[in-house]
BAFI-3210 file (N, C-alpha, C; in Angstrom, 3 decimals, decimal comma, padded with zeros to 6 digits):
// residues 139
n [1|2|3|4|5|6|7|8|9|10|11|12|13|14|15|16|17|18|19|20|21|22|23|24|25|26|27|28|29|30|31|32|33|34|35|36|37|38|39|40|41|42|43|44|45|46|47|48|49|50|51|52|53|54|55|56|57|58|59|60|61|62|63|64|65|66|67|68|69|70|71|72|73|74|75|76|77|78|79|80|81|82|83|84|85|86|87|88|89|90|91|92|93|94|95|96|97|98|99|100|101|102|103|104|105|106|107|108|109|110|111|112|113|114|115|116|117|118|119|120|121|122|123|124|125|126|127|128|129|130|131|132|133|134|135|136|137|138|139]
n.u [000,855|000,903|000,211|-001,048|-003,755|-005,063|-007,945|-009,418|-012,065|-014,276|-016,708|-018,688|-019,815|-023,176|-024,991|-026,661|-025,506|-023,289|-019,908|-016,390|-013,953|-010,748|-008,372|-005,500|-004,329|-006,367|-009,374|-012,748|-016,345|-018,880|-022,255|-025,741|-028,811|-031,519|-033,927|-033,017|-032,100|-029,935|-028,296|-027,660|-025,025|-022,861|-021,501|-023,017|-022,020|-022,428|-022,538|-019,861|-018,586|-019,672|-018,763|-016,017|-015,714|-016,444|-014,495|-012,074|-012,463|-012,508|-009,913|-008,352|-009,001|-008,070|-005,326|-004,604|-005,046|-003,159|-000,777|-000,649|-000,477|-002,787|-005,249|-007,115|-009,489|-011,440|-012,946|-015,802|-017,602|-020,372|-021,827|-024,215|-025,708|-027,508|-029,882|-031,029|-033,256|-032,266|-033,272|-035,176|-034,069|-033,892|-032,771|-031,745|-029,275|-026,265|-025,993|-024,192|-024,072|-022,224|-021,658|-019,705|-018,140|-016,126|-014,224|-012,768|-011,816|-009,921|-009,754|-009,937|-012,533|-011,840|-009,996|-011,680|-013,425|-011,615|-010,892|-013,324|-013,521|-011,279|-012,192|-013,727|-011,899|-010,697|-008,864|-010,593|-012,990|-012,153|-011,628|-014,204|-015,511|-014,055|-012,617|-013,152|-011,874|-012,725|-011,675|-012,691|-011,822|-011,529|-010,982]
n.v [-001,170|001,966|004,695|005,717|006,259|006,885|006,786|007,555|006,809|007,502|007,157|010,055|012,818|014,118|013,117|010,100|008,918|010,370|010,928|011,283|012,267|011,608|012,380|012,410|014,352|016,161|017,152|016,388|016,247|013,786|012,913|012,037|013,262|014,689|013,355|010,833|009,720|011,061|014,123|016,009|017,040|017,121|016,392|013,726|010,291|009,910|012,580|013,326|011,615|012,506|015,152|014,640|013,673|015,961|017,796|016,542|016,550|019,329|020,043|018,468|019,478|022,117|021,585|020,350|022,399|024,226|022,784|022,892|025,539|026,977|029,580|029,355|030,723|030,222|027,448|025,522|023,042|020,985|018,348|015,861|013,291|010,287|007,592|005,366|003,505|001,695|001,507|-001,309|-002,497|-003,851|-003,420|-000,545|001,740|003,506|006,821|009,422|012,807|015,090|018,510|020,645|023,711|025,805|028,738|031,483|034,114|033,973|031,311|028,806|027,273|024,642|024,132|024,399|022,237|020,105|020,362|019,729|017,093|016,043|016,393|014,175|012,289|012,339|011,182|010,227|009,830|007,783|005,809|005,348|004,362|002,213|-001,031|-002,040|-003,049|-004,042|-004,766|-006,144|-006,255|-007,701|-005,724]
n.w [000,000|-001,075|-000,323|002,807|004,839|007,973|009,830|012,880|015,017|017,647|020,304|021,071|023,094|023,574|021,759|020,895|018,666|018,003|017,016|017,550|015,340|014,112|011,771|009,890|011,586|011,900|013,546|013,965|014,240|013,851|013,083|013,116|011,648|013,623|013,042|012,491|014,777|015,857|016,923|015,156|015,257|013,649|010,350|008,442|007,725|004,927|004,145|004,537|002,724|000,299|000,345|000,242|-002,361|-003,827|-002,936|-003,752|-006,506|-007,134|-006,305|-008,010|-010,551|-010,234|-009,800|-012,250|-014,116|-013,186|-013,630|-016,363|-016,849|-017,309|-017,411|-015,118|-013,061|-011,166|-009,601|-009,042|-007,375|-007,177|-005,542|-005,539|-003,658|-003,606|-003,339|-005,795|-007,881|-010,569|-014,040|-014,636|-012,471|-009,103|-006,622|-004,766|-005,865|-005,106|-006,115|-007,556|-008,471|-010,176|-010,547|-012,254|-012,352|-014,159|-014,352|-016,036|-017,819|-019,853|-020,473|-022,933|-024,939|-025,445|-023,386|-021,145|-021,610|-021,361|-018,678|-017,455|-018,246|-016,893|-014,325|-013,875|-013,240|-010,770|-007,852|-005,733|-007,101|-008,825|-006,926|-005,878|-008,129|-008,825|-008,056|-004,803|-001,697|001,490|004,641|007,625|010,939|014,222|017,117]
ca.u [000,000|001,800|-000,234|-001,841|-004,477|-005,724|-008,969|-009,822|-013,381|-014,741|-017,943|-018,609|-020,942|-024,166|-025,937|-026,407|-024,760|-022,172|-018,562|-015,244|-013,158|-009,394|-007,758|-004,371|-004,120|-007,560|-010,401|-014,100|-017,402|-019,883|-023,512|-026,897|-029,858|-032,456|-034,886|-032,390|-031,603|-028,801|-028,592|-027,155|-023,838|-021,817|-021,924|-023,259|-021,019|-022,645|-022,123|-018,406|-018,236|-020,053|-017,823|-014,706|-015,747|-016,440|-013,186|-011,075|-012,722|-012,047|-008,462|-007,781|-009,162|-007,145|-003,971|-004,385|-004,929|-001,862|000,288|-000,612|-000,386|-004,042|-005,732|-008,320|-009,659|-012,344|-013,602|-016,838|-018,116|-021,528|-022,070|-025,427|-025,709|-028,785|-030,084|-032,079|-033,410|-031,992|-034,292|-035,148|-033,407|-034,692|-032,094|-031,304|-027,831|-025,792|-025,796|-023,604|-024,138|-021,282|-021,749|-018,417|-018,100|-014,785|-014,281|-011,537|-012,101|-008,951|-009,826|-010,571|-013,557|-011,142|-009,454|-012,807|-013,880|-010,610|-010,999|-014,519|-013,134|-010,365|-013,002|-014,217|-010,787|-010,017|-008,614|-011,760|-013,893|-011,620|-011,831|-015,628|-015,962|-013,166|-012,780|-012,840|-011,839|-012,792|-011,422|-013,154|-011,125|-011,839|-009,921]
ca.v [000,000|003,106|005,771|005,166|007,211|006,220|007,574|006,960|007,312|006,984|007,775|011,441|013,249|015,016|012,426|008,655|008,489|011,284|010,372|012,170|011,744|012,136|011,905|013,236|015,475|017,004|016,646|016,848|015,410|013,267|012,576|011,868|014,245|014,368|012,375|009,510|009,305|011,864|015,494|016,857|017,730|017,124|015,763|012,282|009,604|010,211|013,974|013,348|010,952|013,422|016,275|014,160|013,626|017,347|018,371|015,933|017,021|020,717|020,073|017,861|020,454|023,220|021,075|020,120|023,712|024,777|022,033|023,290|026,993|027,506|030,699|029,041|031,661|029,699|026,158|025,213|021,690|020,594|016,911|015,345|011,846|009,695|006,200|005,263|002,198|001,788|000,912|-002,762|-002,979|-004,115|-002,806|000,841|001,926|004,843|007,641|010,735|013,712|016,196|019,668|021,326|025,005|026,393|030,069|032,194|034,755|033,607|029,873|028,480|026,238|023,358|023,992|024,149|020,863|019,202|020,430|018,966|015,681|015,727|016,356|012,804|011,381|012,596|009,925|009,720|009,332|006,483|004,858|005,006|003,636|001,073|-002,182|-001,680|-004,157|-003,584|-005,861|-005,799|-007,073|-007,457|-004,923]
ca.w [000,000|-001,229|000,558|003,895|005,670|009,091|010,516|014,158|015,420|018,941|020,787|021,535|023,917|023,000|020,891|020,924|017,485|017,744|017,068|017,371|014,233|013,947|010,537|009,425|012,487|011,960|014,454|013,682|014,780|012,937|013,754|012,237|011,938|014,698|012,538|012,373|016,083|016,293|017,342|014,071|015,768|012,626|009,105|008,423|006,901|003,507|003,944|004,416|001,467|-000,776|000,405|-000,211|-003,821|-004,313|-002,621|-004,623|-007,868|-007,240|-006,182|-009,214|-011,635|-009,944|-010,014|-013,680|-014,764|-012,783|-014,305|-017,765|-016,944|-017,838|-016,597|-014,344|-011,951|-010,136|-009,827|-008,059|-007,573|-006,370|-005,654|-004,897|-003,465|-003,247|-003,742|-006,802|-008,515|-012,002|-014,909|-014,626|-011,266|-007,915|-005,487|-004,917|-006,005|-004,764|-007,311|-007,339|-009,625|-009,993|-011,432|-012,152|-013,031|-014,239|-014,944|-016,334|-019,100|-020,885|-020,767|-024,213|-024,859|-025,395|-022,035|-020,242|-021,849|-020,804|-017,222|-017,070|-018,416|-015,793|-013,100|-013,722|-013,000|-009,504|-007,148|-004,996|-008,141|-009,261|-005,832|-005,787|-009,317|-009,026|-007,174|-003,420|-000,750|002,874|005,565|008,963|011,922|015,629|017,736]
c.u [000,900|001,439|-001,137|-002,458|-005,169|-006,707|-009,333|-011,116|-013,741|-016,011|-017,680|-019,869|-021,941|-025,212|-025,629|-025,539|-023,537|-020,837|-017,542|-014,347|-011,792|-008,817|-006,687|-004,167|-005,286|-008,605|-011,750|-015,095|-018,311|-021,120|-024,557|-027,912|-030,784|-033,429|-034,330|-031,723|-030,405|-029,253|-028,050|-025,942|-022,697|-022,332|-022,145|-022,136|-021,200|-022,334|-020,614|-017,943|-018,518|-019,098|-016,438|-014,642|-015,695|-015,072|-012,125|-011,232|-012,184|-010,526|-007,782|-007,862|-008,171|-005,701|-003,672|-004,197|-003,577|-000,698|000,456|-000,527|-001,642|-004,606|-007,074|-008,397|-010,473|-012,866|-014,599|-017,397|-019,294|-021,754|-023,335|-025,291|-027,107|-028,811|-031,193|-032,112|-033,246|-033,125|-034,116|-034,513|-034,378|-034,089|-031,698|-029,782|-027,481|-025,511|-025,254|-023,758|-023,229|-021,572|-020,486|-018,472|-016,674|-014,907|-012,883|-011,727|-011,154|-008,935|-010,507|-011,654|-012,940|-010,564|-010,560|-013,296|-012,908|-010,680|-012,221|-014,232|-012,255|-011,127|-013,553|-013,127|-010,048|-009,845|-009,815|-012,794|-013,445|-011,794|-013,283|-016,119|-015,106|-013,514|-012,312|-012,844|-011,845|-012,648|-011,841|-012,547|-011,631|-010,674|-009,651]
c.v [001,232|004,254|005,169|006,308|006,421|007,206|006,828|007,637|006,692|007,727|009,205|011,761|014,054|014,365|010,934|008,172|009,351|010,565|011,492|011,502|012,416|011,524|012,904|014,488|016,433|016,334|017,239|015,880|014,948|012,898|012,300|012,953|013,757|013,278|010,970|009,079|010,077|013,219|016,493|017,685|017,805|016,445|014,262|011,610|009,883|011,673|014,039|012,701|011,863|014,614|015,862|014,116|015,039|017,993|017,847|016,423|018,435|020,799|019,513|018,822|021,603|022,787|020,938|021,445|024,342|024,102|022,471|024,808|027,640|028,557|030,430|030,005|031,062|028,333|025,954|023,838|021,477|019,113|016,578|013,838|011,402|008,242|006,193|003,849|002,398|001,134|-000,602|-003,351|-003,188|-003,406|-001,367|000,874|003,350|005,600|009,002|011,536|014,901|017,280|020,484|022,603|025,526|027,750|030,651|032,799|034,338|032,107|029,662|027,433|024,860|023,105|023,699|022,717|019,861|019,198|019,668|017,470|015,223|015,624|014,957|011,804|011,662|011,271|009,374|009,168|007,939|005,423|004,399|004,186|002,407|-000,081|-001,789|-002,950|-003,558|-004,811|-005,395|-006,780|-006,760|-006,698|-005,330]
c.w [000,000|-000,289|001,615|004,686|006,762|009,706|011,797|014,604|016,762|019,344|021,249|022,332|023,095|022,131|020,959|019,759|017,190|017,890|016,928|016,335|014,253|012,679|010,109|010,278|012,602|012,845|014,064|014,292|013,663|013,732|012,684|012,580|013,057|014,254|012,388|013,677|016,596|016,786|016,322|014,513|014,756|011,379|009,275|007,627|005,405|003,187|003,706|003,116|000,278|-000,826|-000,077|-001,732|-004,410|-004,107|-003,576|-006,062|-008,058|-007,200|-007,431|-010,393|-011,454|-010,233|-011,506|-014,424|-014,436|-013,482|-015,754|-017,958|-017,500|-016,886|-015,899|-013,170|-010,819|-010,558|-008,693|-008,399|-006,630|-006,615|-004,884|-004,787|-003,084|-003,666|-004,772|-007,347|-010,012|-012,786|-014,930|-013,379|-010,122|-006,704|-005,795|-005,018|-005,581|-006,048|-006,888|-008,616|-009,311|-011,014|-011,199|-012,982|-012,983|-014,916|-015,068|-017,712|-020,217|-021,185|-022,109|-023,982|-024,745|-023,999|-021,026|-020,381|-021,238|-019,285|-016,721|-017,206|-017,248|-014,473|-012,840|-013,412|-011,693|-008,747|-006,374|-005,970|-008,580|-008,183|-005,787|-006,973|-009,603|-008,106|-005,781|-002,577|000,652|003,760|006,954|009,956|013,320|016,241|019,151]
res [m|a|e|r|t|v|a|r|v|r|d|a|q|g|s|p|l|a|v|a|i|e|v|s|g|h|h|l|f|g|d|e|p|v|g|r|g|g|a|n|l|g|p|t|p|y|d|l|l|t|a|a|l|a|q|c|t|a|m|t|v|r|w|y|a|g|q|h|g|w|p|l|e|h|v|a|v|e|v|e|h|g|k|r|i|e|a|g|g|v|e|a|v|d|a|f|r|k|t|v|t|v|t|g|p|a|l|t|g|e|q|k|a|k|l|i|e|i|a|g|r|c|p|v|d|r|t|l|t|g|t|i|r|i|e|t|l|a|g]
***
């Protein structure tokens, strides 16, 4: 495993479902909304997953433009997550919809199109659409 990220989560006060999260030296809280048994003290797991995809997309677009010296002034990414049943399907599947906006008066149409293409190739996007293995061990 070339890169390794470790996230540690433990119970937190204030809600039956609240957790304290530590990852890469950062500390935050997670919870569920009141309607799902929490107290809405922090983002839900799906909130964090959706935000990770949006963050990675924006950073990848910004990086690519910088590598090529393109005059990207602003990138905005909106990601929606939900469950839906595909045509002819029985089980709901997770569906993400990314809307990527790139601006820069000097960007050509070709550059904008390439940046939108690159937005679909961020590492988190590749992880979510690739083969994933999760091993669960007793601690």
